[in-house]
N, C-alpha and C positions, 0 to 999 in steps of 0.2 A: 435506622442507620442512614446517614447522608450519603449521597452519591460519591462525595469526595473520599469517603473512607472505604468505599467498595472497590474491589479489584476491577480494573479497567482493562480493556483489550484494545490494542493498537495493531492494525494489520498494515504493513507496508508492502505494496504491490508494484512490481515493475510492469509497465505496459506490455501487451502482447506483441508478437513479431510484426514489424512494420515493413512496408515496401521500401525498396532502395530509393534514396532521395535525389535521383538524377534529375536536374533541372527544376526541382521544386524546393521551396523554402522548407527548412527542417520542421518548423511549427506545423506545416500543412501536410506532412507525410501521413498517409493512411495505413490502416492495417492490411497486411497481406492476407490471402485466403487462409493460410495456416494460422495466422494471428487471430482471425475471427473464430476459427474452431477452438483454438486454445483458450481464448477469453470466455467462450461459452462453457468450456470444461471448467474453467476457474469459477464461474458462477454456480455450476452444479456442486463443485467441491465446497464452496462457501455455504451454500444452502444445506448440503448434507452434513456439514460439520457444525451447523447451528450458529455460524458466524454471521450475524445480521447486524451490521453497524447502524448506530443511530445517525451517524454523519459520514459522508464520503467527501473527502477533499481531493479534488481531481485537478491535475495540471490542465491548462487551457489548450494544450496541443491536440490536434485532431486525433492522433493515435491513442492518446490516453482517454479522450472522450469516447472514442469507439470501443476501447477496451471495456470501460464500465458499461456502455450500452449493450455490448455482446454478453457481458457477465450477467446482466439483468435478463437477457433472453435465455440464459442457462439456468436461471433461478435465483440469482442474487437479488437482494433489494436493500433499500435503506430508507430511513424516514426523510433525511435531508441530503442534498447533493450540492456542493459548492465548487465552482471552478475558479482556481487561483493561478494567476500568472506567476506568482512567487514560486510555485512548485515547478513551473516550467523553467523559469530563468534562474532561480536561486539554487544554491548548494545546500549543504547540511544546515547551516545556521538559519537561512531564510525559511526553509521547510519546517524546521523545528519551531521557529517563531510563529509560523502560520498555524501549526497545530496548537500551540499555546494560546493564541488569540482566538481561534475559531471553535475549539472543542467545548468550551463552556462546561456545562454539567453533564455532558454526554457520557455514557458508559462505554460504548464501542465506537471507535473511529477507524476508518480505512482510508489510506492515502494511495492514490494511483499516480505514480510518478515515473522517474527516469533514473537510469544509472549514469554515473557512479553514485549519485546521491542516495538512492534507496539502500544500496549495499553499505555505504559508509555510515549512513544514519543508523541502520540496524546494528552494525558493529559497535558504534559509539554509544548507543543507548543501552546496549546489553553488556558490553565490556566483559564478555565471556560467561556471563551468568545465564543459567537455564539449561536446557536439554543439550547434552553432548552430541547426540545424534543430529539435532537441528543445527548446531554450530558446524558440525562436519559437513552437512549438506550445504549450508551457506558458504563454507570455505571452498566448495567445488565451483562456486560461481552463482551470482544472482542473475540468472538468465531471464529471458523474456517470459512473462506469465508466472514468474516466481513470486511467492508470497511469504513474508515473514510474519508470524503471529507472536506478538509480544504481550506480556502482562505487566501492568503498572498499577501501583496503589498510591494515590495522591491526587492532588489537584492538577488538572492539565496545565494550568498557568505556571506550575512549578516543575513541569517535565524537564529533566536535565540529563546530561550524559551519564551513563552508568546507572540509571534509575529503573531500568526494565530487566525482565528475564525473557529470554527467547524460548517460547514453548514449542513451536514447530516451524519448519521451513518446507514449503510444498511448491512443486512446479507442476502446473496443469498442462496437459497435452490432450488435444482433441482428435 
């Protein structure tokens, strides 16, 4: 069976809690102490759930890079990590296009990004399909260190709105 026909996993993760941006460019904001703890907890959760992406696509912002770094300290890992300015600057369409272009024949992909893009992309990709409990949790807010676990069957290049099911929505706190 080719990878294209296999069910794929897409995890959309919002960065952990960042410091207030007083006097600092938004791109350069770092994680707060709580954010570092929460990101480590997210890494433990990913490891414990067996969610090991082949590829991580991470925004270039300092807080998203630090989120993935701390998640790795908590036990997360991935074969490949790419840093994409399009995930920092872009909205839903640019982030979706980045996934389509970068994911290739990977089975598991995790995106570390920002709101409102992560919440909007999750809602648009799933269009209400999947776990009612997960959709209810998502409706309560895509807070920092939140992770939406989506299932997709198809070529990443064909990923489109309404093509996924939401399996779980988890918020890690450390």
